LUMGUDREN-839634 format. One record per residue: residue number from 1; residue in one letter; chain; x negated, y, z negated of N, C-alpha, C, CB in turn. Coordinates in steps of 0.05 Angstrom, whole numbers, plus 5000, padded with zeros to 4 digits. Each point is the difference from the previous one (the first is absolute). Glycine has a CB too. Example, Ala and Ser with C-alpha at 12.3 -4.5 7.8 and 13.67 -1.06 7.14 Angstrom:
    k  r  c    nx    ny    nz   cax   cay   caz    cx    cy    cz   cbx   cby   cbz
    1  A  A  4736  4886  4844  5018  5024  5000  4982  5024  5000  5038  4977  4975
    2  S  A  4969  5044  5039  4984  5024  4999  5015  5022  4986  4976  4987  5043
END
This chain:
    k  r  c    nx    ny    nz   cax   cay   caz    cx    cy    cz   cbx   cby   cbz
    1  M  A  4987  4975  5005  5016  5026  4998  4980  5031  4995  5041  4964  4979
    2  S  A  4966  5048  5043  4980  5018  5001  5015  5022  4976  4978  4990  5057
    3  K  A  4996  5026  4940  5007  5020  4975  5003  5031  5009  4972  4967  4966
    4  N  A  5043  5047  5020  4999  5033  5013  4977  5019  5002  5041  4998  4983
    5  W  A  4971  5018  5014  4972  5029  5000  5006  4997  4959  5010  5054  5066
    6  S  A  5017  4950  4924  4999  5005  4970  4976  4980  4986  5055  5013  5001
    7  D  A  4945  4957  5012  4969  4979  4981  4984  5020  5012  5004  4938  4998
    8  F  A  4996  5070  5026  4968  5013  5006  4989  5017  4981  5009  4999  5045
    9  W  A  5008  5024  4951  4989  5018  4981  5001  5008  4965  5005  5010  5046
   10  R  A  5010  4964  4954  4998  4998  4969  4982  4979  4992  5044  5015  4994
   11  Q  A  4925  4972  5026  4985  4991  4991  4978  5019  5009  5022  4956  4996
   12  K  A  4942  5040  4995  4984  5004  5007  5005  5001  5028  4982  4987  4962
   13  N  A  5003  5036  5054  5002  5001  5030  4983  5023  5008  5048  4981  5002
   14  E  A  4939  5015  5034  4980  5017  5003  4996  5026  4996  4998  4972  5021
   15  F  A  5027  5037  4982  5007  5035  4984  4993  5013  4981  5027  4993  5011
   16  D  A  4971  4986  4978  4995  5011  4967  4981  5021  4999  5006  4956  4980
   17  N  A  4970  5039  5035  4978  5024  4994  4996  5013  5022  4976  4980  4969
   18  S  A  5042  5016  5061  4997  5017  5021  5027  5028  5003  4973  4949  5022
   19  M  A  5046  5048  4965  5015  5019  5005  5004  5024  4988  5012  4969  5012
   20  G  A  4969  5031  4974  4993  5032  4994  4995  5015  5022  4980  4989  4961
   21  V  A  5000  5004  5057  4985  5020  5024  5031  5007  5020  4937  4972  5003
   22  N  A  5082  5014  4995  5027  5011  5006  5013  5020  5003  5000  4975  4986
   23  Y  A  4993  5018  4980  5022  5012  4983  4993  5029  4996  5010  4957  4976
   24  N  A  4959  5045  5025  4988  5022  5001  5005  5018  5023  4973  4975  4975
   25  H  A  5025  5013  5051  5004  5011  5014  5037  5014  5010  4949  4972  5002
   26  F  A  5065  5014  4986  5032  5004  5002  5000  5024  4970  5023  4937  5026
   27  L  A  4950  5060  4955  5017  5019  4984  4988  5038  5012  5002  4954  4947
   28  E  A  4981  5036  5068  4989  5028  5010  5023  5008  5025  4940  4989  4989
   29  R  A  5077  5006  5015  5020  5004  5029  5024  5004  4985  4980  4967  5040
   30  V  A  5021  5022  4935  5040  5004  5000  4991  5022  4984  5037  4950  4998
   31  K  A  4946  5071  4984  5003  5010  4987  5016  5025  5025  4960  4976  4956
   32  K  A  5038  5022  5058  5004  5023  5022  5032  4992  5009  4941  5006  5020
   33  Y  A  5083  4981  4975  5025  4989  4996  5012  4999  4972  4986  4976  5038
   34  V  A  5003  5025  4944  5005  4998  4976  4983  5004  4974  5025  4977  5026
   35  V  A  4988  5036  4957  4963  5011  4979  5023  4998  4974  4953  5049  5033
   36  P  A  5037  4929  4957  5014  5003  4965  4996  5016  4989  4997  4969  4990
   37  H  A  5011  5046  4988  4998  5015  4978  5007  4988  4982  5004  5031  5017
   38  K  A  4992  4988  4963  5001  4986  4966  5027  4993  4992  4963  5031  4981
   39  E  A  5060  4974  5025  5023  4994  5009  5014  4975  5007  4986  5036  5008
   40  S  A  4988  4954  5013  5012  4975  5005  4997  4974  5004  5010  5028  5009
   41  V  A  5017  4969  4993  4998  4970  4987  5004  4978  5023  5021  5017  4953
   42  V  A  4957  4967  5046  4993  4984  5031  5008  4970  5000  4956  5031  5007
   43  L  A  5048  4963  5009  5009  4969  5001  4979  4991  5020  5054  5003  4991
   44  D  A  4928  4978  5007  4981  4985  5008  5012  4968  5010  4967  5032  4967
   45  I  A  5044  4972  5054  5008  4954  5012  4979  4993  5010  5049  4995  5021
   46  G  A  4953  4984  4965  4968  4983  5020  4980  5012  4983  5012  4999  5058
   47  S  A  4982  5014  4917  4974  5006  4989  4981  4995  4991  5018  5011  5001
   48  G  A  4980  4956  5015  4982  4994  5001  4976  4994  4969  5021  5023  5048
   49  P  A  4953  4983  4954  4987  5003  4980  4990  5026  4984  4995  4962  5022
   50  G  A  5023  5065  4988  5014  5017  4992  4977  5031  5014  5029  4962  4950
   51  N  A  4971  5031  5069  4983  5022  5020  5012  5027  5001  4987  4962  5031
   52  L  A  5044  5040  4971  5011  5024  4999  5006  5012  4968  5019  4984  5048
   53  E  A  4978  4993  4933  4994  5012  4978  4980  5009  4985  5029  4983  5005
   54  D  A  4946  5010  5013  4974  5012  4982  4987  5020  5018  4988  4955  4972
   55  A  A  5042  5055  5052  4991  5024  5005  5016  5023  4993  4978  4977  5033
   56  W  A  5047  5020  4958  5012  5017  5002  5012  4998  4964  5008  4999  5064
   57  H  A  4985  4985  4922  5006  5000  4967  5003  5027  4991  4972  4959  4991
   58  D  A  5008  5055  5008  4994  5031  4991  5006  5015  5015  4971  4994  4979
   59  K  A  5045  5008  5049  5013  5016  5006  5031  5001  4999  4959  5003  5020
   60  V  A  5050  4977  4971  5034  4998  4995  5019  4990  4976  4991  4994  5045
   61  K  A  5027  5026  4954  5012  4979  4968  5005  4979  4997  5016  5023  4992
   62  E  A  4985  4965  5015  4999  4965  5018  5003  4984  5014  5001  5004  4985
   63  I  A  4985  4970  5011  4988  4986  5025  5018  4973  4992  4942  5024  5010
   64  H  A  5070  4964  5011  5003  4967  5003  4999  4986  5016  5018  5005  4980
   65  G  A  4967  4979  5014  4996  4975  5019  5021  4981  4996  4952  5005  5000
   66  V  A  5049  4987  5023  5009  4965  4998  4996  4987  5020  5032  5005  4976
   67  D  A  4966  4969  5021  4983  4980  5022  5006  4970  4977  4948  5043  5030
   68  I  A  5051  4937  4994  5016  4969  4994  4968  4989  4986  5048  4988  5050
   69  S  A  4934  5017  4967  4964  4990  4976  5005  5018  4971  4950  5001  5048
   70  E  A  5056  4970  4933  4991  5005  4978  4974  5006  4994  5033  4977  4995
   71  R  A  4947  5013  5020  4965  5005  5001  5005  5027  4996  4972  4965  5034
   72  Y  A  5034  5051  4987  4996  5023  5008  5011  5024  4985  4997  4975  5037
   73  N  A  5023  5014  4948  5017  5018  4983  4979  4999  4981  5053  4992  5008
   74  A  A  4934  4995  4984  4985  4990  4972  4977  5009  5009  5021  4957  4981
   75  I  A  4964  5046  5038  4975  5016  5004  5009  5041  4996  4979  4947  5042
   76  G  A  5051  5056  4973  5001  5027  4993  5010  5005  4980  5000  5010  5034
   77  R  A  5009  4980  4943  5004  5002  4973  4979  5002  4985  5034  4979  5006
   78  E  A  4940  5007  4994  4976  4999  5005  4989  5031  4993  5008  4959  5034
   79  K  A  4984  5044  4987  4994  5027  5016  5016  5021  4983  4996  4979  5051
   80  H  A  5030  5022  4942  5002  5019  5000  5025  5008  4970  4980  4997  5059
   81  K  A  4999  4979  4924  5006  5000  4971  5006  5017  4992  4980  4977  4993
   82  D  A  5010  5052  5010  4994  5027  4980  5017  5015  5018  4948  4999  4975
   83  H  A  5055  4995  5041  5024  5021  5012  5040  4997  4996  4954  5001  5040
   84  P  A  5044  5015  4955  5032  4996  4981  5019  4995  5028  4994  5041  4949
   85  N  A  5002  4982  5068  5014  5001  5022  4999  4983  5027  4997  5039  4979
   86  V  A  4989  4937  5017  5001  4987  5011  5014  4964  5001  4967  5043  5000
   87  F  A  5057  4950  5026  5012  4979  4975  4994  4975  5033  5055  5034  4947
   88  F  A  4939  4941  5046  5014  4986  5017  5004  4963  4990  4980  5043  5038
   89  H  A  5046  4963  4986  5018  4982  5000  4993  4973  5016  5029  5040  4995
   90  D  A  4988  4942  4993  4996  4963  5009  5022  5005  5011  4977  4964  4964
   91  L  A  5019  5031  5074  5030  4994  5015  5004  4970  4998  4996  5038  5037
   92  P  A  5032  4959  4972  4996  4964  4997  4988  4994  5028  5046  4984  4968
   93  A  A  4940  4998  5043  4979  4988  5016  5039  4988  5019  4930  4982  4959
   94  N  A  5087  5004  5034  5019  4992  5007  5021  5022  5006  4984  4960  4977
   95  D  A  5016  5067  5020  5012  5014  4991  4988  5030  5016  5011  4964  4957
   96  Y  A  4978  5048  5046  4982  5014  5007  5016  5031  5005  4968  4954  5019
   97  L  A  5050  5043  4985  5020  5031  5012  5015  5002  4970  5015  4992  5065
   98  N  A  4995  4990  4919  5005  5015  4977  4980  5013  4977  5034  4971  5013
   99  F  A  4977  5060  4986  4985  5018  4990  5017  5009  4969  4979  5016  5056
  100  S  A  5039  4960  4931  5010  5006  4978  4987  5011  4977  5024  4972  5016
  101  M  A  4951  5022  4978  4979  5014  4984  5005  5020  4992  4975  4983  5019
  102  L  A  5021  5032  5014  4996  5023  5010  5044  5023  4990  4943  4966  5054
  103  R  A  5068  5009  4937  5028  5022  5009  5009  5024  4986  5017  4963  5013
  104  E  A  4956  5043  4965  4998  5033  4979  4990  5015  5011  4995  4989  4963
  105  K  A  4996  5001  5056  4977  5022  5006  5007  5017  5034  4956  4962  4967
  106  K  A  5042  5061  5036  4996  5014  5027  4981  5013  5005  5035  5002  5003
  107  F  A  4958  5003  5029  4973  5003  5009  4995  5011  5017  4994  4973  4986
  108  D  A  4984  5040  5008  5003  5034  5023  4989  4987  5025  4984  5049  4965
  109  L  A  5002  4933  5026  4984  4984  5033  4991  4978  4984  4976  5040  5037
  110  I  A  5033  4940  5001  4994  4969  5003  4987  5006  5012  5029  4972  4996
  111  I  A  4950  5003  4996  4979  4990  5026  4998  4964  5006  4965  5048  4984
  112  V  A  5042  4952  5039  4992  4966  5007  4979  5006  5012  5040  4972  5007
  113  M  A  4939  5015  4994  4975  4997  5018  4992  4973  5003  4983  5042  4986
  114  S  A  5019  4955  5040  4983  4979  5007  5021  4977  4987  4945  5027  5001
  115  V  A  5089  4971  5003  5002  4980  4979  5024  4983  5031  4992  5031  4927
  116  L  A  5023  4994  5084  5019  4985  5021  4994  4974  5011  5009  5041  5013
  117  Q  A  4959  4963  4999  4999  4978  5015  5004  4979  4996  4982  5018  5012
  118  Y  A  5013  4966  4964  5013  4992  4986  5019  4981  4990  4983  5029  5008
  119  Y  A  5033  4993  4993  5045  4987  5002  5005  4982  5016  5023  5041  4999
  120  R  A  4988  4945  4997  5019  4972  5020  5013  5007  5025  5015  4980  4959
  121  N  A  4996  5048  5030  5021  5006  5030  5013  5042  5004  5028  4930  4988
  122  K  A  4980  5064  5029  5016  5039  4991  5014  4995  4978  5015  5024  5047
  123  E  A  5003  4960  4955  5019  4996  4977  4982  5005  4974  5031  4964  5025
  124  E  A  4949  5037  4965  4986  4992  4982  4987  5034  4994  4992  4940  5017
  125  V  A  5005  5075  4999  4990  5023  5002  5028  5025  4994  4955  4975  5035
  126  V  A  5069  5020  4989  5025  5009  4984  5005  5001  4968  5015  4983  5041
  127  R  A  4988  4997  4949  5001  4995  4976  4982  5009  4982  5019  4971  5015
  128  L  A  4954  5030  4995  4981  5022  4989  5008  5023  5005  4968  4977  5004
  129  L  A  5035  5036  5014  5014  5025  4999  5027  5013  4985  4976  4989  5036
  130  E  A  5041  4991  4963  5016  5003  4982  5004  4994  4966  5008  4997  5045
  131  N  A  4972  4994  4943  4989  5005  4980  4993  5023  4989  4993  4966  5012
  132  I  A  4991  5040  5008  4975  5011  4982  5024  5031  5008  4929  4965  5008
  133  R  A  5084  5033  5005  5007  5034  5008  5022  5009  4974  4998  4995  5066
  134  L  A  5005  4983  4919  5022  4998  4974  4969  5014  4974  5046  4938  5019
  135  L  A  4938  5054  4992  4981  5011  4975  4981  5025  5003  5000  4953  4988
  136  T  A  5005  5068  5033  4989  5022  5012  5018  5029  4986  4985  4967  5050
  137  K  A  4997  5043  4947  5017  5027  4989  5009  5017  5021  4974  5001  4961
  138  P  A  5045  5024  5039  5001  5008  5022  4972  5015  5010  5051  4999  4990
  139  K  A  4947  5010  5035  4976  5006  5023  4980  4985  4993  5008  5047  5010
  140  A  A  4999  4928  4982  4979  4977  4995  4990  5002  5038  5028  4959  4946
  141  Q  A  4939  5026  5048  4996  4988  5031  4993  4970  4989  4977  5047  5034
  142  I  A  5020  4933  4985  4998  4985  5009  4974  4986  5015  5044  5019  4992
  143  L  A  4942  4972  5006  4977  5004  5025  4988  4970  5006  4982  5055  4983
  144  L  A  5025  4931  5044  4999  4973  4999  4968  4999  5023  5067  4985  4990
  145  C  A  4913  5001  5004  4982  5002  4999  4988  4983  5022  5007  5015  4954
  146  D  A  4977  4983  5070  4980  4981  5009  5031  4978  5007  4939  5010  4964
  147  L  A  5074  5003  5057  5021  4973  5016  4997  4985  5025  5030  5024  4982
  148  I  A  4961  4956  5024  4998  4989  5022  5022  5014  5020  4979  4957  4976
  149  V  A  5025  5046  5051  5016  5007  5014  4993  4985  5023  5008  5040  4977
  150  Q  A  4965  4951  5034  4998  4982  5016  4982  4980  5006  5021  5028  5009
  151  H  A  4974  4956  5013  4983  4982  4982  4972  5004  5011  5038  4964  4989
  152  S  A  4936  5041  4998  4982  5007  5017  4981  4999  4971  5025  5030  5051
  153  M  A  4969  4949  4949  4978  4990  4976  4966  4994  5008  5047  4976  4981
  154  L  A  4951  5030  5047  4979  4999  5006  4998  5033  5008  4997  4943  5012
  155  K  A  5009  5073  4990  5003  5025  5002  4994  5013  4961  5040  4990  5055
  156  E  A  4977  5001  4923  5003  5002  4974  4965  4995  4986  5060  4980  5005
  157  V  A  4936  4994  5001  4967  4994  4999  4984  5018  5011  5006  4958  5002
  158  F  A  4994  5054  5022  4975  5017  5012  5000  5027  4985  5002  4978  5050
  159  Q  A  5026  5022  4942  5002  5029  4984  4991  5000  4985  5028  5011  5006
  160  V  A  4980  4958  4969  4983  5010  4965  4971  4998  5007  5036  4976  4960
  161  F  A  4954  5012  5062  4964  4994  5002  4995  5030  5002  4989  4949  5030
  162  W  A  5021  5068  4991  4999  5017  5010  4993  5028  4972  5032  4970  5046
  163  E  A  4986  5026  4934  5011  5022  4975  4980  4987  4987  5054  5015  4997
  164  Y  A  4939  4960  4996  4971  4986  4986  4982  5017  5007  5008  4952  5004
  165  F  A  4982  5049  5025  4979  5012  4999  4994  5016  5008  4994  4976  4995
  166  R  A  5028  5048  5001  4994  5025  4997  4992  5002  4966  5035  5018  5045
  167  A  A  4981  4964  4952  4996  5005  4964  4975  4991  4994  5045  4990  4985
  168  G  A  4934  4997  5028  4975  4985  4993  5008  4980  4984  4971  5035  5001
  169  K  A  5047  4947  5004  5003  4972  4996  5011  4986  5021  5004  5010  4959
  170  F  A  4987  4986  5067  4997  4978  5018  4998  4978  4993  4985  5023  5021
  171  F  A  5000  4968  4961  4989  4970  4988  5022  4993  4979  4945  5008  5003
  172  S  A  5067  5011  4986  5027  4994  4983  5018  4992  5010  4993  5025  4978
  173  A  A  5008  4985  5043  5024  4991  5020  4986  4972  5003  5019  5049  5029
  174  L  A  4969  4947  4988  4992  4980  5020  5004  4968  4977  4959  5042  5037
  175  S  A  5032  4971  4938  5002  4994  4977  5028  4970  4990  4975  5062  5000
  176  L  A  5052  4965  5009  5025  5001  4992  5009  4988  5026  5003  5041  4965
  177  F  A  4991  4962  5055  5015  4986  5021  4995  4973  4998  5000  5036  5029
  178  F  A  4978  4949  4971  4985  4969  5001  5019  4995  4969  4934  5004  5028
  179  R  A  5063  5003  4949  5014  4993  4986  5036  4990  4998  4957  5026  4992
  180  L  A  5055  5000  5022  5034  4990  5007  4998  4992  5016  5025  5023  4987
  181  R  A  4953  4980  5031  5008  4974  5029  4996  4967  4992  4978  5037  5038
  182  F  A  5013  4961  4945  4991  4968  4990  4996  5000  4968  4971  4989  5047
  183  S  A  5063  5026  4947  5011  4987  4968  5020  4995  5009  4982  5022  4961
  184  T  A  5037  4989  5011  5026  4988  4996  5012  5030  5018  4998  4961  4942
  185  Y  A  5003  5046  5054  5008  5034  5012  5019  4995  5033  4940  5028  4977
  186  Y  A  5043  4958  5041  5000  4989  5017  5012  4983  5001  4973  5015  5005
  187  D  A  5035  4960  4984  5017  4982  5001  5023  5013  4983  4966  4960  5009
  188  Y  A  5040  5049  4974  5023  5021  4991  5012  5017  5031  4973  5010  4943
  189  K  A  5017  5001  5066  5006  5013  5020  5010  4985  5024  4972  5029  4980
  190  K  A  5008  4939  5028  5011  4990  5016  5034  4979  4993  4943  5008  5017
  191  D  A  5052  4997  4964  5031  4988  4991  5020  5032  4986  4974  4936  4981
  192  N  A  5028  5074  5020  5014  5026  4992  4994  5028  5018  4996  4977  4952
  193  G  A  4991  5028  5066  4994  5017  5018  5009  5025  4983  5005  4970  5045
  194  F  A  4996  5050  4969  5007  5032  4987  5030  5004  5012  4946  5025  5000
  195  L  A  5069  4988  4983  5016  5023  5008  4992  5023  5021  5012  4988  4956
  196  M  A  5006  5008  5067  4997  5022  5020  5020  5006  5005  4967  4990  5016
  197  L  A  5049  5039  4980  5015  5021  5003  4990  5013  5028  5007  5004  4947
  198  S  A  5004  4995  5074  4988  5028  5014  5016  5032  4998  4984  4961  5035
  199  Q  A  4997  5062  4972  5008  5013  4987  5043  5015  5006  4932  5002  4998
  200  E  A  5073  4991  5026  5019  4998  5016  5024  4977  4970  4962  5006  5067
  201  E  A  5022  4973  4921  5020  4991  4983  5006  5013  4975  4989  4965  5021
  202  W  A  4983  5049  4972  4993  5007  4970  5032  5023  5008  4925  4994  4981
  203  K  A  5068  5027  5039  5025  5026  5003  5012  4985  4992  5000  5032  5035
  204  K  A  5017  4944  4980  5029  4997  5002  5005  4987  4974  5005  4997  5052
  205  L  A  4982  4983  4935  5007  5010  4969  4994  5020  4978  5001  4967  5010
  206  L  A  4976  5043  4995  5015  5028  4992  5016  5018  4997  4983  4991  5005
  207  A  A  5034  5007  5015  5025  5013  5014  5028  4977  4984  4969  5021  5060
  208  Q  A  5016  4963  4942  5028  4983  4984  5005  5006  4977  4994  4966  5020
  209  L  A  4978  5042  4964  5005  5003  4978  4998  5036  4980  4985  4942  5013
  210  H  A  5015  5063  5018  5009  5038  4992  4978  5013  4992  5046  4994  4979
  211  L  A  4926  4986  5020  4985  5011  4995  4983  5020  5016  5009  4966  4975
  212  K  A  4987  5063  5015  4975  5019  5012  4982  4992  4998  5012  5031  4995
  213  A  A  4971  4968  5038  4969  4989  4991  4988  5004  5027  5009  4959  4961
  214  T  A  4964  5036  5029  4982  5019  5026  4970  4975  5000  5019  5071  4985
  215  F  A  4974  4923  5043  4981  4992  5003  4980  5017  4993  5020  4975  5027
  216  L  A  4954  5032  4966  4984  5019  4990  4987  4989  5028  4998  5012  4939
  217  D  A  4981  5002  5073  4978  5008  5015  4974  4985  4999  5021  5038  4996
  218  Q  A  4973  4967  4977  4975  4993  4993  4993  4972  4991  5000  5045  4990
  219  P  A  4985  4937  5027  4997  4974  4987  4995  4999  4960  4976  4987  5058
  220  L  A  5027  5008  4923  4997  5001  4968  4973  4978  4996  5060  5009  4985
  221  T  A  4947  4967  5034  4976  4982  4981  4990  4988  5030  5023  4982  4941
  222  L  A  4949  5000  5063  4988  4986  5011  5015  5000  5026  4981  4978  4961
  223  Q  A  5033  5011  5040  5022  4980  5019  5013  5016  5018  5010  4969  4966
  224  K  A  4975  5045  5051  5013  5030  5018  5029  4995  5013  4949  5013  5018
  225  S  A  5045  4962  4992  5033  4993  5013  5022  4995  4987  4979  4983  5027
  226  R  A  5022  5018  4949  5022  4996  4981  5006  5029  4993  4987  4952  4980
  227  K  A  5035  5039  5015  5011  5031  4994  5021  5005  4967  5004  5002  5065
  228  N  A  4991  5025  4925  5016  5005  4978  5026  5017  5005  4958  4996  4977
  229  I  A  5065  4997  5002  5019  5017  4998  5011  5013  4969  5011  4973  5046
  230  L  A  4992  5054  4960  5008  5020  4964  5022  4996  5013  4966  5043  4973
  231  I  A  5051  4951  5005  5033  5004  4999  5008  5027  4979  5008  4942  5007
  232  S  A  5000  5062  4999  5009  5043  4983  5029  4992  4991  4975  5050  5044
  233  M  A  5024  4940  4930  5039  5005  4992  5007  5024  4985  5009  4950  4992
  234  D  A  5012  5044  5019  5020  5024  4999  4990  5009  4962  5053  4976  5046
END
């Protein structure tokens, strides 16, 4: 029986020591579109080991990370044990669209970073948006990042290599590529694939949900062919 992406992210994996490069690239660019401030309450969906929390914990009123990986949440809690405004919540791996642990909270900004490609289908994306819109304050923003809108894996690999090269980390990229190609990640990808929605599908989905959204012009991650959507709540 094949395993799903939830199983992969709950175990130690090849991204543990490499996702920081992509996240630093993201952090430098995202501030053009969203600016956290001292009164911001932020939700980080798919928070991993707490990269966003590391960068923003001293810039916001509260930041809440949610993840299916108890291991990542434990890492985040240990790093931020002295920061009373940082919280990590365990999402059930078999019910990861259930945000009932946050039902008493309202957020100014919700970040969904490099997560949606691991969802099983479009219906799960709809449920995610329906669920998190209930957690927003008036005028809140929802940022959906790193969305696969076309099949261009070879192009993505080249783009990542180029960005690593520009950052002086070419051999780190080469090492990551070979580790991923001959790793459990590749096996999970063969069994599960990635969720891909075209820009037209995204536009129809967002219109169906009556959400005011914009595709951002500038790439936010190393995968420059991927898209990012900023949703503005009324």
